[in-house]
N, C-alpha and C positions, 0 to 999 in steps of 0.2 A: 495369324490365326493358327496355322498348322503347328506352331511351337507351343500352343497352349494345351495340347492334348498329347497323349502317349504317341510317340513317333514310331512308325512301323517302317520296315524297309520298303523300297520302291517295288520290289518283287512281290511282297506281301500285299501291297495296295493294288497292284495292277493285275495280278493273276489270282483271281478268286472265282469260286463256283457256287452257284446257288445250292444250299444244303439239301441232302437227301433226308427226308423227314419220316420215313417209315421203317428205319432200321438203325441199329446201334444201341449202345449203352446210354441211359439217360444223362448221366453225369458227363460222359464224353461229348454227348450232343449239346449239353449246356455250354461246355467250353467252346465247342465249335461255333455255336450261335453267338457267343460273346465275341469271339474273334472276327466272325463275319460282320457283326454289328460295328465293331471298332474300325475294321478296315473300310466299311462303307462310310462311316461318319468322317473318318480322316480324309478319304478320297474326296468327299463332298467339300470339306473345308479347304483342301489343297487346290481344288478347282477355283474357289472364291479368292484364293491368294493371287490369282491371275488378274484381279481387278485393281486398278490404279487409283485408290483413294475413294472417299465417300461419294464423289461425283459419279464415279462409275456405277456405284450401287443405286444411285437415284436416277440415272439416265434411262429413258424409255427406249430400249433397243428396238422394240417392236411396239407400235402404237396400240396394237390389239392385245398386248400382254402387260402385266405389271412390271415395274422396274425390278432389278435383281435383289433389291432390298427386301422385297416381299418373299422371294423364293428362299433367301438365306434364312428367314425365320420360319417359313412354311413347313419345311420338312420336320423341324422339331415340334411345331404346333400340331402337326398331323398325329404324331405319336401321342401327345397328351390328350387330344380330343377323342381319338379312337380308344384309348385306354379308359377314359372316363365313360364313354358310351358302352364299353364292354363291362363296366363295373369293376375293373381291375384296380383302378385308383379312384379316389373320391375328391381329392383336393387338387386344385389347379396350381400351376407354378406362377403364372402371370396372366390373369384373366383378360387384361387389355391386349396383350400380345396374341393370346389364343383366340381373340375375336378378329383382330387386325389381320393376322396371318392365316386365317382359316380358309377363306374362299376367294377364288379369282384367278385360277390357273389356266383357264382355257377361254377361247373367245365365245362364251355363251352370253346370250342376251341378258341373263340375270346376274352376270359377274359385275361387281361394282368396280369399274376402272377409272372412276372420277378422282383425279389427283387431289381435288379440293377436300375430299373426304379423309385424307390420310396425312398424318404428321409422322413420317417415317422416323423410327429411332436411329441413333447412330450405329455404326457397325459395332462399336465397342459394347453398346447396350444390348444389341442382339446377341453378341458373342457371350455375354454373361448369361443371358437366358438359355442359349444353346448349351453352355457348360452345365448348368443346373439340370437341364433335361437329359443330357447324356448321362450324368451321374445317377439320376433316377432310373433310367432304363437299364443301366448296367446292374443296379441293385435288384431290379425285377428279374433280370435274366438269371442272376445268381440265386434268387430266393423263391420264385414262383414254382409251384409243384409242376413237375415235368414227367410225362409218360410218353412212351413211344407206341404207336405212331402219333405224330403231330398232325391233326386234321383240322378242318375249318370250324369244328366245335371247340377246339382247344384254346386255352388262354394264350399259349405260345404262338398260335396262328396269328394273333393280333400283333405280336412282336415282329414276327417275320413279315407281316403285311407292311409294317412301318419301315422295315429295312428295305424291302423291295420297292416300296413307294419312293424312298430316298434315292435308290438307284435310277428310277425313272427320271427323277429331277436332276440327277447328275448329267444325264444325257440332254434333257430339254433345256437346262440352264446353259450347257455348253453351246447350244444353238444360239441362245440370246447373247452370250458373250461374244460369239463370232460375228454378231451384228453390231456390236458396239464400235464407235469410232476407235481407230487403231491407237490413238494416244491415251485411251482409257483402259488399256490392257498392258500387261508387262510380261516379260519372258518367265517361264517356269520350267525348271529342268525335268519335272515329272512328265511333262507333256511334249514329247519329242516327235516331230513330224517325219514322215517319209521323205527322203532326200533323193528319190529316184523319179525322174520325169523326162519325157521326150515325146516323140511322135506316137500316135495311137495305132494299134493294129487295125487292119480292115475287118469290120464285123461281118459275120456270116450266119446263116440260119442252119441249125442242126436239129435233126429229128429227135423228138421225145416219144417213145413208144406208148401206146395205150396201156391203161392199167387202172386198178382200183385205188381209191384214195379214202382214207379215214381221217377225219378231223375231230378233235375233242378228246377229253380224257375223263376218267371216272374219279370218284371221290377217294379211291384208294391209291391214287397216283403218288409216286415217290416225291414229287417236287411241288413246291408252292405254286399256286395258280390263282389268277384273277377269275372272277365269276364267269366271264365270257369264254374261258377256256374249257369249262366243264360242259358235258353234254356230248351229243353224237351228230355227225354228218358223214354219210357214206355216199360215194359216187363212183361211177365208171367214167373215166376220162378218155375221150378219143385221142388218137395220136395228133401231135401238132409239131410245128417247128419253132424253136426258140433261139434268140440271138445268142451266139457263143459268148459274147462279152456284154457287160453292161454298156449302155450308151456312153461313150466317152465325151469329154469336152470337145474334142476335135470333130467327132461325128455330129454333135449337136450344133457346132459352129456353122455347118452347112445350112441348117435351118435359120440361124440368126442372119447369115449373109444373104439368104434368099428372101429377106424382108418378112421372115416368119412372124415377127411380133406386130407387124402392121398389116397383115393380110387376114381379113376377117374369116375367110372361108375355111381356114384350118382349125378354127377354134369352136368349141361348144358355145352355146349362148352364155352359160355361166362364165366360161373362160374369157370370152370377148368382153364381157362386162368387167371382169377383173383386170384384164390387161389394159383396157382403155382408162379405167379408174386409176390404176397405178402408174400408167404412162411408162411402163418398163419396156426395154428393148433388148434385154439379155438376162441371163440367170443372175440371181441375187448376189452370188459370191464372186462373180466376175467383176474386175475393176479395170476401167479404161484409163490409161495414163498416156496422154497424147494419142499416138496411133497404135500403141501396144496394149495388149491385154495382160493384166496381172490377175492374181488369184488370192482370195482371202481365206486363210486357214484359221484355226482357233485364235492364234495370237500373232500371226505374221501376215504380211502381204508378200507373195513370192512370185517368181516368174511363172507364167501360165503353164500348168502341167497338162498338156493336151491329152495325155494318155491316162489321166485320172477320170473317174466317172463324173458325168454332168450331174450337178445337184440342183434339182428343180422341184416344183410342186406338181401335183397331179395334172393341173390344167395345162401347164407347159408340156408335160410329157404327152398328154393326149393330143395336143396340137401338133407336136412333132410326129406322132404316129400317123395322124391324118395326112400330114405333108409327105412323109416317107411313103405312105401307101400310094399316093398320087404319083410320086416320082418313080416308083418301082413297079407299079401295076399289081402289087400284092396287097392282100387284106391284112394289115398289121394293126395290132393293138397290144395293150398290156395283158398279162395273164389274169385269170380269176384267182381267187385264193386256192381253189382246188387244183387248178393247173400249176400253180407255183409248187404245191405240195407234190404233185405228180413228178415234176422235174426233180425236186429235192430228194424224194424217196427213191426215185429210180437210180440215184447215185449212191445210196446207202451211206449218207453222211452221218457220222455219230452225233449224238446229242451232247450238250455241254458237259454234264458231269462225267462223261466217258472220255473226254479229250485228255490226251497227254499234252499235246500242244494244239492250240486252236487251228483248225484246218482252213481258216480264212482270216481276214483282217477284222477281227472281232474281239470283244472281251478285253480290250486295251492290251492284248498280249503282243502286239507287233508295233503299231504306230498310234500316235495321237492325231491322225489325219487319214484321209484317203490315201490310196496308193495306186500304181498302175493297174489297169483293168485286166492285164494279162499276167499277173503275178501269182494268183492263187487258183490252181486248176484242180478240178475233180471230174474224172470221167469225160473229158472233152469239153466241159463247160467251166467258166471262170466266175468267181464271186457269187456262187449260188447262195452262200451265206457270207455276211460281212461286207466290208468296205463301205457301202451305203445301204440303207433300207431300199426296198424295191416297191414302188407303187403297184397296186393291183386295180383292176376295174371294179372291184366289189365294195359297196358300202358294207359296213359291219352290221351284223345282227346276231341275236342269240342262237346258239345251237339247240337242237332238239333236246329237251330236258334242262334247259337253262334255268338256273335259280339265282336269285339275288342274295349276296351275302349280307346278313343283317347289320354288320358293323361298317359296311361301305356300300350302301344301297345305291349310290349314284356314281360308281366307278364306270359302269358300262352303259346303263340305260339312257343317259342323256345323249349318247352317241348313236343310238339306234334310231336315227332320224333321216336316213338316206342321204345325209350330207357329209358323213365321215367315211373316207375310204381306207381300207386295210392296207397296211404296209407290212412287208415280210422280209425276213432274212437277217435283220440287224445291221448295225453299222460298226465302225471301228471302236465306238465308245459304248456299245450295247453290252451291259454286264448283267449278272444275276438272271432274273426271270426274262429280261429282254433278249437274252441270248439263247433261249431254249427253243426247240422245235415248236412246241405248242403255244407259244406266246401269240396273242392276237391284239395288236394295237392299231388304232385308226386315228386319222386326223382329218380336219376339214381340207377340202381339195385345194384351197389356196394357201394352206399353211406350209411353212418350211420346216423340215427336219434335216438331218444329214441323210437325205433321201434322193435316190435317182431311179432308174428303171431299166428293164430289158423289155424288148418287144417280142411278140410271138406272131406267127402266121397260122391261122386256123380258119376253117370254114364254119365253125360253131359260132352262132350269134349269141352275144351276151345280152340277156334281157335284164335291165335294171329297173326294179320297182320304184317308181318315183311318187306314185300316189299312195303315200304312207298312211297306214292305219296303226294307231296305238295298240300294242299287243301286251304290254305289261298288265297282268291280270288285276293287281291291286289298283293301279292307276286307272284302268278302264272302269273298275267298280266306282271309283270316285267321279269319273267323268259322267257316268250314268246317274250317280247320286246327285251331283250338282247341276247337271244340264239335261238329264234324260227325263223319262216319263215320271209321273206321280203315281204312287201305288196305294191302294186301299183307302183312297180319299184323303190321304195325308199330304198337306201342302209342301212344296219344295222348301227345304230347311232354311236356305238363305233368305228366301222371300218371307217366310214366317218370322224369322228373327228380325228382319228389317221392319215388318209391319208393327212389331212391338216397340222397337227402338224409335220409330218415327214419332210416336206419341211424346217423346221427350226431347225432340230436336228443335222445337220452335225457338227457344231462348238460347240455343247453343251456337257459338261461332262455328261455322262449318268450313274451315280452311283445310286442314290436313287430317286424314284418318289413317290408322295403322291396323291392318288385319293380320294378326299373329296366328300361325298355324293355318295359313290360307288354303292349303291343299291345292286344288286345281283352279282356285281363284274366283268362284262364283260370288262369294260374299264381298270380295274386293270390288267387283264390277257393280254389285247392287249398291254398295256404299257410295260409289262414284256418281250415283244419281243425286246425291245430297251434298257431297263434299267436293271442294275444288281439286284436291289431289288425294289419291289413295295409294298407299304402299302395302303390297301383299308380301308377307315373309313366311317362308317355311323352311324347316330343317332339311328337307329332302328335295334335291334337284329333280327327282323323278316327277314330283308334283309341279314344281315351279315352271318347268319347261312347257307344261300344258297351258297355264295361265299366260305365259309369254307368247306361245303360239297363237292363242286366241287374241291377244292384244295386237299382234303383228298382222294376222291374216283374217281375223274375225270368224274363223271356222275351225272345226276339229273333227277328225275321223277316228273311231276306235272300234275294236272288236269286242263284242259282248258275248259272254258265255250264255248258252241256252241250256244244253243238256249233254253231259258227257263230253264228247269231242265235237258236238255241234255248236256252231257259233253263228252270230249274225253281224253284219256290218252296219255301224251307226254313224250318222253325221249330224253334228249340231252346228248352229250358227248363232252368233251373238244377236244378230238382228231378229231372230225368232223370239228372243226374250227382251226385246227393246233395250239392248245393251250396246249395240254397235256404235251409237253416236257418242258414247262416253268412254270408249275404250282407251282413248289417248290420255285420259286423266289418271290412268292406273299404271303402276310399274311394279315389277316383281323382283325380289332378291332372295337369295339363299342365305339363311342366318340361323343361329341358335338362339331361341327365345330366352334361354337362361344366361346367355352371355352376348348380348347385343352390342354392336359398336355404338359409339357416342352419337353418330349421325342420326340414329333412330330416336329423335326427341322432337318436342314441339308439336304434339298432336292434340287435337281437340277431342278426338275419340279414339280409343283403342279397343278393338274387338278381339277377344281370344276365344275362338269357337272350339269347343270340345278338345281343349288343349291341356289344361292343368293336370289332369290325371294321367297324362302321358309324358310329363316332364321329369327329368331326373332330379330337379331341385325346385319344385313348385313353390315352396315356402319362400325361398330367396327371390324367386321371380316376383311373387306378390309383394314382398317387402320393398323391392326396387322399382316397381312399375310406375309409381307416382312421379318418378324423375322424368318419365317420357311424356307426361301429360301436362298440358297447359292448365293454368288456374281456371277453375270452374269447368274443366273438361270432364269427359265421361270415360268410365271403364265398363265394358260389357263382357261378362263371363258367361259361357255356357258349358255345361259338362254333365254327363250322366253319372259322374263320380264313381267310375269303375276302377278303383285303385287295385293295382297289381304290383307285386314286388319285382316282377321281371322288368318293369319300367321305372319304378320309384321305390327306393328303400323305405321300409316301414317308418323309420324315424323322420322321414320327410313328407309323409302323407299330411295333407291339410286336415283331414278328418276321416271318418269311417272306422273308428276304433273306440275302445273304452279309455276314458281319461279319469283318473281318480275313481275308478270303479263305475263310472256312469257313461252311457253312450255319448259320443262326441262326434257330431255330424260334420260334413264338409262345410255346410252353411255356418255352423258354429265357428269352425276354423277361419272361414273367410271373414266373418265379422270381427274376430279377434285380431287377425293379421292386418286388416285394412282400416281399422277404426281410427288410427292416428292420422291418416291422410284422406279418407273417404267417408261418406255416409251413404247408406242404402237409399236409393232414390224412389224405389217402389217395392211392392211385394214381389218375391220371386215368382217366376212364371214357368210353367212346364211347356216344353217345346218338343213334340214327338218327331221322329224322323225314321225313314225306312231306307236301308241300304240293300240293294238287290245283288245277290250273289249269282244265282241262276234263275231260270224261268220259274222254278218251283221252290227256291230257297231265299228267304229274306231275313234281314235283321231288323227287328222293330225295337227302337230304343226311345227312351224319354229323357231328354236333357233338362236341366234346370237353368234358367237364365236369371242372372242377377245384374242389376244396373246400378252403378256406383257413381256418385258425383264427387269430384275432387274438392276438398275444402279450400 
């Protein structure tokens, strides 16, 4: 693969820095971004050169993740899908690939990880697709208008977003490669491990002085950032003691030898559930050969490096801290995010663009592995940045002033569920945005990254909010719209729609139904009263996670805006709407209605509620939808027909304009587009609905419903 693209020197690949976006000459910046893109792309491909044949691409290294065949195509698809969403391009490169490789990168309930749904292409076929995508992106970088500064309203922000996204997957894919059977990987001269190992130094606690901490950045920041990095959080941190070193393999071995993995009292309830389910007795990358311990690096199994950091998930790290507390009589835990920053800031460590040489084992500047925990020292502490990520006690959430980026609205918010803990400091393979001070990444507590931990001693108790309330304002509005109160005597929209549809269900086979643009899922649940199986699909995981939560728990809590800064706390339950008994008939997935996978076929009814006037290509959607519906099946469309060019280019509107000098309505357009495969079953019906914004502001809208029968 690597020989198919422009070859760069190893130094150029391994020593790169995220670009400064608010200064410089536009043409020089264009060339810089082109070089940064090319280095990122080639590094990605060189990583996949480590795989030993097609079998390695198809092997599920982690049962909760896709095989690497998905990730090889995903980073290219991400570029295409985001560029289409931003309106920068209008034509796809390969619609099948851009559906197959779009979603499924994390262990979310709505990720489709069913291997029966995928016919993975060969490596060569994906490589051809990647080459076409690379050529297209290079052309855009050379030709798109470019002004400085580049900010998140700029077209080039989307380009940088794709590059930084690819760098995330260079790291996360390396974790999966590290979990492959050793015979499915092969040596690669680019990724040279540290060859220093031996006994670990004795750890000790060192005082960190009290001080102020500021987390978050403004929109005028010089560096690219993900949405969760913007905003503010200020705090005064009391002094505490932090371990001088990261916990080494040798220090962690004492916990393993003391039956740590089989002693329930050291584990949280979540942790004990995980360890008993996995039946694990040691960290993932430890390998037992006879009576000796070995260690798995990216591409090798080596002698156990006892002085390298222990790489564990949060649950293991927490159990160790509980065990160590009992053994020492001290109150030990991992730091909060703010405490980590207090430690880092007290040492005045430069940020990535200011480095001459990385002051830690980070940015691929030193090794393609961990290294001894006493190798990189700053101000009396070691590995404050780099070597491995460091788990914190804190679930991730938005900072004050958090905003969702419109072109990647589900980067952060699906993780704001009190189940994803922040990791800080970066690892040996953290590059680009991953290696800057402001980066905020979080993973589920049982997930593995190249992550370890340091412990601290503090008398400050950490209160973790586990009774999670939905705080995303738009999502909360839809929670209220679909499950909350009725206003001004107008019936709940989903119930109103179903009461109309019911009149036409008597002669319909009621096997499978598809709810497109399902939002938080109310119509999907209502359809399940009539159909054997219902699939709810939405483009945004922000919405999908609500339907999924309701399916899994039957209840939902959200914060409702009242007036100004005043809010109220709301709770809904499916049983309150007589929906609890049918929730297991519903499933939710994230997908693009304009580019659905082939698996979304064979439906007796497709419901597309208030969808078509928000699609980027509704005409193509309507032309193709018959392929998803069984013979004599039904298509139900509702829409207020509020066509806007910010969502749909004018030449793709279904109606709402003059054609040949005469008014051409959306209903006219629907009849014209659908007439080949459908006939209108009944006269169109008006369905009013109300969306509550605050206690004194409401949107009152009238949608039109049309019901179509497939010929």
